[in-house]
C-alpha positions in Angstrom: 26.0 66.1 -18.6 24.9 65.1 -15.1 24.9 61.6 -13.7 21.2 60.3 -13.8 21.9 57.0 -12.1 19.8 56.5 -9.0 21.5 56.8 -5.6 21.2 54.0 -3.0 18.7 56.2 -1.2 16.6 56.3 -4.4 16.8 52.5 -4.8 15.8 51.9 -1.2 12.5 53.7 -1.9 11.6 51.5 -4.8 9.1 48.7 -4.3 10.6 45.3 -3.8 11.6 43.7 -7.1 14.3 41.6 -8.5 16.0 44.7 -10.0 16.0 46.4 -6.6 17.6 43.4 -5.0 20.2 43.1 -7.8 21.3 46.7 -7.5 21.5 46.6 -3.7 23.6 43.5 -3.9 25.9 45.1 -6.4 26.3 48.1 -4.1 27.0 45.8 -1.1 23.9 46.9 0.7 21.8 44.5 2.8 18.9 43.1 0.8 15.5 43.5 2.5 13.8 40.1 2.9 10.8 40.9 5.0 8.6 41.7 2.0 9.6 38.5 0.3 8.8 36.4 3.4 5.4 38.0 3.9 4.3 37.7 0.3 5.3 34.1 -0.2 2.6 31.5 0.6 3.5 28.7 2.9 3.9 25.7 0.6 5.0 23.3 3.3 2.9 20.2 3.1 0.9 19.7 6.2 -0.1 16.3 7.5 -3.8 15.7 7.1 -5.8 15.9 10.3 -8.1 13.1 11.4 -11.7 13.6 12.7 -12.9 11.8 15.8 -14.4 8.8 13.8 -11.2 8.6 11.7 -9.1 8.4 14.9 -11.3 5.6 16.2 -10.9 3.7 13.0 -7.1 4.3 13.0 -7.1 2.7 16.5 -9.1 -0.2 15.1 -6.7 -0.6 12.2 -3.8 -0.5 14.7 -5.3 -3.4 16.5 -5.7 -5.3 13.2 -2.0 -4.5 12.4 -0.9 -6.0 15.8 -3.0 -9.1 15.1 -1.4 -9.5 11.7 -4.7 -9.2 9.8 -3.4 -6.2 7.9 0.1 -5.4 6.7 -0.2 -1.6 6.7 -2.5 1.3 6.3 -2.2 4.9 5.3 -4.4 7.9 6.0 -5.5 10.0 3.0 -2.6 8.8 1.0 -4.2 8.0 -2.4 -6.4 10.1 -4.6 -8.7 8.2 -7.0 -9.7 9.7 -10.3 -13.4 9.4 -11.0 -13.6 11.6 -14.1 -12.0 14.6 -15.6 -11.2 17.1 -12.9 -13.0 14.9 -10.3 -10.9 13.2 -7.7 -11.9 11.3 -4.6 -9.7 11.0 -1.5 -10.7 7.9 0.6 -9.8 8.1 4.3 -7.7 4.9 4.5 -5.7 2.8 2.0 -5.2 -0.6 3.6 -2.9 -3.5 2.6 -4.4 -6.7 3.9 -2.5 -9.8 5.1 -3.5 -11.8 2.0 -1.9 -9.2 -0.2 -5.1 -7.5 -1.4 -5.5 -3.8 -1.1 -8.5 -1.6 -0.4 -10.0 1.7 0.7 -12.0 2.4 3.8 -14.2 5.5 4.0 -15.2 6.7 7.5 -18.3 8.7 8.2 -19.7 10.2 11.4 -23.3 10.6 12.3 -24.2 12.4 9.1 -23.5 10.8 5.7 -23.9 13.2 2.8 -25.4 11.9 -0.5 -22.5 13.2 -2.6 -20.0 11.2 -0.5 -22.0 8.0 -1.1 -22.2 8.7 -4.8 -18.4 9.2 -5.1 -17.8 6.1 -3.0 -20.1 4.0 -5.3 -18.5 5.4 -8.5 -15.0 4.6 -7.2 -16.1 1.1 -6.2 -17.6 0.5 -9.7 -14.6 2.0 -11.5 -11.9 0.2 -9.6 -13.4 -3.2 -8.7 -10.1 -4.9 -8.0 -9.8 -3.0 -4.7 -11.8 -3.9 -1.6 -14.1 -1.0 -0.7 -15.8 -0.4 2.7 -17.7 2.5 4.2 -18.1 2.7 7.9 -20.4 4.9 10.0 -19.4 5.8 13.5 -22.0 7.1 16.0 -22.6 7.1 19.7 -24.0 3.5 19.5 -20.8 2.2 17.8 -19.6 1.5 14.3 -21.4 -0.2 11.5 -20.4 -1.0 7.9 -22.9 0.7 5.6 -21.3 -0.2 2.2 
């Protein structure tokens, strides 16, 4: 009877798999990792990026923080459940100096109807938080809700 076990050259030709890596490790061969690294998605959490109006509002919140009018604020830190499989991510979660908490939504020149609807639903569903929506434009900032 002849030996039907694969040779190391045979194993090297196989597609990358756990079995291939195990056999190569047992034979003391270097285990190829380039396929593994290419195929794996990057799951590293990335910090959210602010838009221009959001950066302006963060600067405004920084000023309130220095004055002592707010204790802290966080950008896109809390998701609010509106319904099954429907979440809303307000721009800022703010802790005010009096201990109350709230959400502040920031919009640019265009304010889409769906964002207003989600904001109003969240405001109605969670009335114990302060809710504010601001619109930034070339002429400045105004609170719209």
